[in-house]
Backbone as a chain_set.jsonl record, in Angstrom:
{"seq": "VAIDPARIAVSGFSDGATYALSIGTANPQLFSTVIALSPGPAFTNTYNKQQRVFISHGKNDQVLPYSNTRGIVTRLRSKGMPIQFEDFDGRHEIPDEIRDKSIRFFLNRPSAS", "coords": {"N": [[0.46, -0.86, -0.097], [0.598, 2.145, -0.749], [1.272, 4.784, 0.835], [1.964, 7.847, 2.052], [4.332, 9.611, 3.912], [4.043, 11.98, 4.909], [1.721, 12.406, 6.046], [1.457, 11.122, 7.993], [1.559, 10.502, 11.772], [2.857, 10.21, 14.835], [1.624, 9.615, 18.283], [0.998, 10.53, 21.455], [0.151, 9.679, 25.04], [1.311, 10.405, 28.344], [3.4, 7.948, 29.39], [3.178, 6.851, 26.609], [3.51, 8.843, 25.038], [6.108, 8.96, 25.572], [6.855, 6.887, 24.601], [6.345, 7.731, 21.906], [7.7, 9.913, 21.475], [10.645, 8.537, 21.573], [10.403, 6.615, 19.512], [9.288, 8.011, 17.318], [11.109, 9.944, 16.637], [13.298, 8.421, 16.183], [12.758, 7.913, 14.22], [12.3, 9.457, 11.346], [12.156, 8.979, 8.782], [9.508, 7.685, 8.55], [7.81, 8.951, 10.617], [6.365, 12.063, 9.597], [5.512, 13.735, 12.074], [5.675, 13.809, 15.537], [3.916, 14.185, 18.116], [4.139, 14.622, 21.801], [2.087, 14.416, 24.886], [2.983, 15.157, 27.557], [5.048, 13.556, 28.269], [7.966, 11.049, 29.609], [11.147, 10.69, 30.535], [12.823, 10.724, 27.454], [14.731, 9.226, 25.081], [16.72, 9.435, 22.408], [19.521, 9.625, 19.67], [18.599, 10.319, 16.8], [18.307, 13.335, 14.88], [15.874, 15.191, 12.973], [15.749, 18.091, 11.038], [13.552, 18.169, 9.704], [11.55, 17.579, 10.772], [8.821, 18.125, 12.575], [7.436, 18.588, 15.204], [5.694, 18.216, 18.602], [5.435, 18.816, 21.701], [3.706, 18.715, 24.914], [3.034, 19.777, 28.384], [1.942, 19.522, 31.593], [2.343, 22.086, 34.494], [2.663, 21.177, 36.805], [2.68, 18.393, 36.929], [2.223, 15.322, 38.863], [2.479, 12.816, 38.347], [4.643, 12.29, 35.839], [7.251, 14.505, 35.927], [7.284, 17.919, 35.095], [10.153, 19.046, 34.465], [11.505, 17.079, 33.47], [10.327, 16.917, 30.493], [11.235, 20.233, 29.824], [13.772, 19.598, 29.624], [13.991, 17.835, 27.66], [13.038, 19.277, 25.269], [14.621, 21.705, 25.744], [16.776, 20.229, 24.585], [16.165, 19.199, 22.428], [15.771, 21.357, 20.885], [18.271, 22.635, 21.03], [19.33, 20.795, 19.3], [19.161, 21.936, 16.773], [16.093, 21.144, 16.055], [13.036, 22.076, 15.183], [10.689, 22.551, 17.618], [7.095, 22.784, 19.03], [6.573, 23.848, 21.828], [4.263, 23.36, 23.877], [3.153, 24.715, 27.199], [1.554, 24.024, 30.636], [-1.093, 25.288, 32.799], [-1.568, 23.086, 34.834], [-2.055, 19.335, 35.9], [-1.413, 15.612, 35.721], [-2.731, 15.298, 32.449], [-4.563, 16.187, 29.788], [-5.691, 18.724, 28.958], [-8.666, 20.374, 27.083], [-7.748, 22.354, 25.416], [-4.92, 21.983, 24.631], [-4.821, 19.476, 23.512], [-7.093, 20.135, 21.568], [-4.715, 22.02, 20.008], [-2.806, 20.177, 19.564], [-3.799, 18.768, 17.555], [-4.308, 20.442, 15.552], [-1.882, 21.464, 14.992], [-0.805, 18.931, 13.704], [-2.684, 18.846, 11.796], [-1.189, 20.95, 10.438], [-2.463, 23.609, 10.994], [-3.455, 26.999, 12.011], [-3.05, 28.157, 15.062], [-6.218, 28.969, 16.891], [-6.197, 31.183, 18.022]], "CA": [[-0.291, 0.159, -0.24], [1.261, 3.415, -0.861], [1.376, 5.82, 2.305], [2.657, 9.341, 2.158], [4.519, 9.837, 5.213], [3.779, 13.596, 5.186], [0.175, 12.321, 6.885], [1.721, 9.962, 9.632], [2.073, 11.162, 12.76], [2.759, 9.241, 15.978], [1.445, 10.319, 19.193], [0.796, 9.652, 22.958], [-0.279, 10.454, 26.383], [2.259, 9.821, 29.161], [4.258, 6.701, 28.589], [2.63, 6.519, 25.442], [4.095, 9.883, 24.834], [7.692, 8.703, 25.905], [7.352, 5.991, 23.22], [6.119, 8.019, 20.565], [8.867, 10.494, 21.036], [11.607, 7.941, 20.973], [10.305, 6.286, 18.54], [9.251, 9.056, 16.215], [12.251, 11.398, 16.084], [14.198, 7.952, 15.567], [12.604, 7.145, 12.189], [11.983, 10.51, 11.25], [10.997, 8.806, 7.686], [7.814, 6.867, 8.721], [7.0, 9.93, 10.471], [6.696, 13.307, 9.708], [5.244, 14.515, 13.039], [5.89, 13.57, 16.324], [3.255, 14.501, 19.18], [4.192, 14.03, 22.895], [1.692, 14.872, 25.67], [3.462, 14.461, 28.734], [6.263, 12.5, 27.914], [8.543, 10.655, 30.478], [12.203, 10.672, 29.968], [12.606, 10.399, 26.361], [15.779, 8.834, 23.93], [17.279, 9.77, 20.753], [20.007, 9.957, 18.834], [18.552, 10.872, 15.831], [17.654, 14.719, 15.139], [15.759, 15.611, 11.779], [15.39, 19.641, 11.043], [12.563, 19.162, 8.811], [11.08, 16.693, 11.406], [7.57, 18.396, 13.079], [7.367, 17.676, 17.049], [4.551, 19.223, 19.327], [5.271, 18.363, 23.288], [3.11, 19.623, 25.966], [3.537, 19.093, 29.941], [1.66, 20.67, 32.662], [3.223, 22.361, 35.056], [1.909, 20.481, 38.088], [2.217, 17.555, 36.381], [2.071, 14.624, 39.947], [2.973, 11.693, 37.657], [5.944, 12.742, 35.484], [8.21, 15.489, 36.272], [7.964, 18.62, 34.46], [11.596, 19.426, 34.49], [12.141, 16.392, 32.142], [9.89, 17.626, 29.565], [11.697, 20.969, 29.706], [15.266, 19.334, 29.781], [13.664, 17.146, 26.331], [12.656, 20.51, 24.288], [16.014, 21.906, 25.486], [17.933, 19.495, 24.016], [16.367, 18.772, 20.787], [16.48, 22.735, 20.012], [20.002, 22.941, 20.859], [19.89, 20.497, 17.817], [18.257, 22.378, 15.608], [14.828, 20.592, 15.545], [11.531, 23.019, 15.686], [9.904, 22.294, 18.662], [6.123, 23.419, 19.453], [6.078, 23.471, 23.232], [2.908, 24.161, 25.07], [3.344, 23.768, 28.98], [-0.18, 24.701, 31.023], [-1.154, 25.382, 34.476], [-2.245, 21.419, 34.928], [-1.81, 18.092, 36.123], [-1.039, 14.858, 34.599], [-3.559, 15.58, 31.896], [-4.963, 16.402, 28.576], [-6.368, 20.018, 28.715], [-9.21, 20.417, 25.552], [-7.218, 23.389, 24.376], [-4.089, 21.437, 24.438], [-5.831, 18.471, 22.703], [-6.903, 20.875, 20.076], [-3.446, 22.468, 19.515], [-1.842, 18.967, 19.071], [-4.649, 18.247, 16.267], [-4.061, 21.959, 14.531], [-0.13, 21.185, 14.482], [-0.886, 18.0, 12.723], [-3.3, 18.899, 10.229], [-0.631, 21.96, 10.162], [-3.062, 24.764, 10.761], [-2.67, 27.748, 12.384], [-4.094, 28.195, 16.046], [-7.401, 29.871, 16.85], [-6.158, 32.238, 19.763]], "C": [[0.847, 1.457, -0.196], [0.842, 4.367, 0.07], [2.075, 6.82, 2.148], [2.959, 9.572, 3.919], [4.335, 10.829, 5.963], [2.677, 13.341, 5.618], [0.625, 11.414, 7.572], [2.481, 10.559, 10.723], [2.308, 10.214, 14.0], [2.824, 10.106, 17.398], [1.053, 9.706, 20.394], [0.954, 10.68, 23.957], [0.925, 9.629, 27.183], [3.215, 8.814, 29.1], [4.283, 6.568, 27.306], [3.579, 7.302, 24.62], [5.633, 9.975, 25.15], [7.988, 8.089, 24.842], [7.03, 6.772, 21.859], [7.568, 9.171, 20.523], [10.166, 9.769, 20.859], [11.496, 7.294, 19.838], [9.821, 6.786, 17.329], [10.442, 9.592, 15.725], [13.858, 10.223, 16.003], [14.09, 7.198, 14.776], [11.688, 8.514, 11.559], [11.368, 10.177, 9.401], [10.261, 8.09, 7.566], [7.252, 7.772, 9.525], [7.567, 11.304, 10.793], [6.82, 14.215, 10.899], [5.074, 13.553, 13.896], [4.777, 14.515, 17.429], [3.276, 13.622, 20.499], [3.354, 14.635, 24.15], [1.899, 13.883, 26.748], [4.197, 13.353, 28.766], [6.878, 12.044, 29.474], [9.835, 10.723, 29.829], [12.499, 9.748, 28.658], [14.307, 10.18, 25.535], [15.992, 8.825, 22.594], [18.366, 10.059, 20.762], [20.114, 10.567, 17.967], [17.784, 12.384, 15.69], [17.84, 15.081, 13.567], [15.145, 16.956, 11.668], [14.52, 19.611, 10.625], [11.765, 18.235, 9.886], [9.6, 17.684, 12.29], [7.288, 17.71, 14.21], [6.763, 19.143, 17.54], [4.693, 18.762, 20.591], [4.844, 19.545, 24.002], [3.09, 18.948, 26.907], [2.793, 20.327, 30.719], [2.658, 20.483, 33.937], [3.308, 21.76, 36.3], [1.653, 19.274, 37.879], [2.68, 16.38, 37.516], [2.868, 13.088, 39.524], [4.552, 11.658, 37.362], [6.13, 14.049, 35.531], [8.053, 16.512, 34.928], [8.994, 19.091, 33.69], [11.867, 18.676, 33.465], [12.001, 16.821, 30.999], [10.76, 18.587, 29.225], [13.046, 20.71, 29.198], [15.107, 18.687, 28.153], [13.912, 18.315, 25.415], [14.278, 21.28, 24.288], [16.721, 21.373, 24.497], [17.636, 19.243, 22.969], [16.075, 20.517, 19.891], [17.417, 23.027, 20.029], [19.997, 22.269, 19.531], [19.465, 20.546, 16.411], [16.811, 22.216, 15.201], [13.676, 21.865, 15.957], [11.06, 22.406, 16.285], [8.513, 23.131, 18.912], [6.254, 23.066, 20.687], [4.968, 24.196, 24.19], [2.662, 23.627, 26.656], [1.769, 24.311, 29.378], [0.041, 24.468, 32.341], [-2.15, 23.755, 35.007], [-1.433, 20.25, 35.432], [-0.938, 17.147, 34.939], [-2.264, 14.702, 33.435], [-3.417, 15.735, 30.47], [-5.644, 17.561, 28.528], [-7.329, 19.758, 27.056], [-8.449, 21.143, 24.813], [-5.746, 22.852, 24.064], [-4.35, 20.563, 23.2], [-6.06, 19.058, 21.251], [-5.527, 21.753, 19.497], [-2.658, 21.383, 18.645], [-2.595, 18.944, 17.495], [-4.252, 19.055, 15.54], [-3.021, 21.676, 14.042], [-0.095, 20.194, 13.177], [-1.141, 18.105, 11.648], [-2.679, 20.417, 9.301], [-1.221, 23.288, 9.737], [-2.761, 25.996, 11.989], [-3.502, 27.789, 13.739], [-5.354, 29.45, 15.913], [-7.316, 31.214, 17.656], [-6.076, 33.651, 18.813]], "O": [[1.862, 1.439, 0.501], [-0.313, 4.736, -0.144], [3.253, 6.468, 2.09], [2.152, 9.665, 4.844], [4.376, 10.874, 7.193], [2.175, 14.46, 5.721], [-0.293, 10.624, 7.79], [3.632, 10.993, 10.703], [1.611, 9.207, 13.879], [3.662, 10.963, 17.679], [0.786, 8.505, 20.445], [1.462, 11.801, 23.984], [1.39, 8.546, 26.83], [4.136, 9.248, 28.408], [5.318, 6.188, 26.757], [4.303, 6.816, 23.75], [6.271, 11.013, 24.971], [8.952, 8.35, 24.124], [7.499, 6.359, 20.799], [8.344, 9.165, 19.568], [10.915, 10.264, 20.017], [12.453, 7.334, 19.065], [9.895, 6.096, 16.312], [10.731, 9.675, 14.532], [15.013, 10.624, 15.861], [14.742, 6.204, 14.456], [10.474, 8.436, 11.371], [10.49, 10.833, 8.841], [10.109, 7.618, 6.439], [6.025, 7.718, 9.435], [8.453, 11.719, 11.54], [7.655, 15.109, 11.034], [4.513, 12.512, 13.553], [5.017, 15.723, 17.417], [2.802, 12.491, 20.613], [4.001, 15.571, 24.619], [1.518, 12.737, 26.984], [3.877, 12.294, 29.306], [6.383, 12.573, 30.47], [9.821, 10.816, 28.602], [12.47, 8.518, 28.634], [15.004, 11.194, 25.501], [15.359, 8.152, 21.78], [18.704, 10.779, 21.701], [21.073, 11.311, 17.762], [16.755, 12.589, 16.334], [18.881, 15.24, 12.929], [14.025, 17.08, 12.165], [13.928, 20.688, 10.697], [10.671, 18.347, 9.333], [10.364, 17.808, 13.246], [6.965, 16.525, 14.282], [6.977, 20.325, 17.274], [3.752, 17.987, 20.758], [5.198, 20.722, 23.945], [3.109, 17.72, 26.815], [2.926, 21.544, 30.592], [3.357, 19.55, 34.331], [4.373, 21.999, 36.869], [0.647, 18.775, 38.384], [3.873, 16.202, 37.27], [3.634, 12.443, 40.24], [5.451, 11.257, 38.102], [5.214, 14.798, 35.191], [8.529, 16.161, 33.848], [8.891, 19.479, 32.526], [12.403, 19.198, 32.488], [12.959, 17.145, 30.297], [11.397, 18.231, 28.234], [13.524, 21.501, 28.384], [16.013, 18.978, 27.372], [14.976, 18.343, 24.796], [14.981, 21.435, 23.29], [17.243, 22.043, 23.606], [18.558, 18.983, 22.197], [16.16, 20.75, 18.685], [17.81, 23.759, 19.121], [20.52, 22.865, 18.59], [19.404, 19.793, 15.439], [16.29, 22.869, 14.297], [13.662, 22.421, 17.055], [10.759, 21.34, 15.748], [8.746, 24.334, 19.024], [6.07, 21.864, 20.876], [4.932, 25.193, 24.912], [2.189, 22.587, 27.114], [0.994, 24.87, 28.601], [0.896, 23.801, 32.925], [-3.292, 23.694, 35.463], [-0.204, 20.258, 35.357], [-0.263, 17.445, 33.954], [-2.868, 13.654, 33.664], [-2.352, 15.481, 29.908], [-6.575, 17.362, 27.749], [-6.856, 19.142, 26.1], [-8.304, 20.84, 23.628], [-5.295, 23.389, 23.052], [-4.108, 20.932, 22.051], [-5.541, 18.726, 20.185], [-5.585, 22.073, 18.31], [-2.102, 21.508, 17.554], [-1.958, 19.093, 16.452], [-3.671, 18.561, 14.574], [-2.907, 21.569, 12.821], [0.383, 20.422, 12.065], [-0.492, 17.779, 10.654], [-3.112, 20.916, 8.263], [-0.908, 23.967, 8.759], [-1.855, 25.821, 12.804], [-4.682, 27.46, 13.618], [-5.418, 30.433, 15.174], [-8.194, 32.057, 17.844], [-6.023, 34.756, 19.354]]}, "num_chains": 1, "name": "protein.A"}
């Protein structure tokens, strides 16, 4: 089956976000877009400046530390990857606004704000 990689994303929340971030950035030829909502520590040695990455995290997350995500964002940006990072005043959750922003990001549409 012919699949257009430009229309494929990998996404997840919590441990799923950690996995999406790790496998997605390691395989930019398969996933043009990575969406990680409240990830834990993710590991990658692949940095593709063409790949689109959306990361969000609640500042008061009681499950996975917000500080880990700040570190991930800093590391990816230092390698030249364009990252859209959305933090929010919340816990280990996906607020409606963040969900909507991540979907618009995937569809490559500007925010409605």
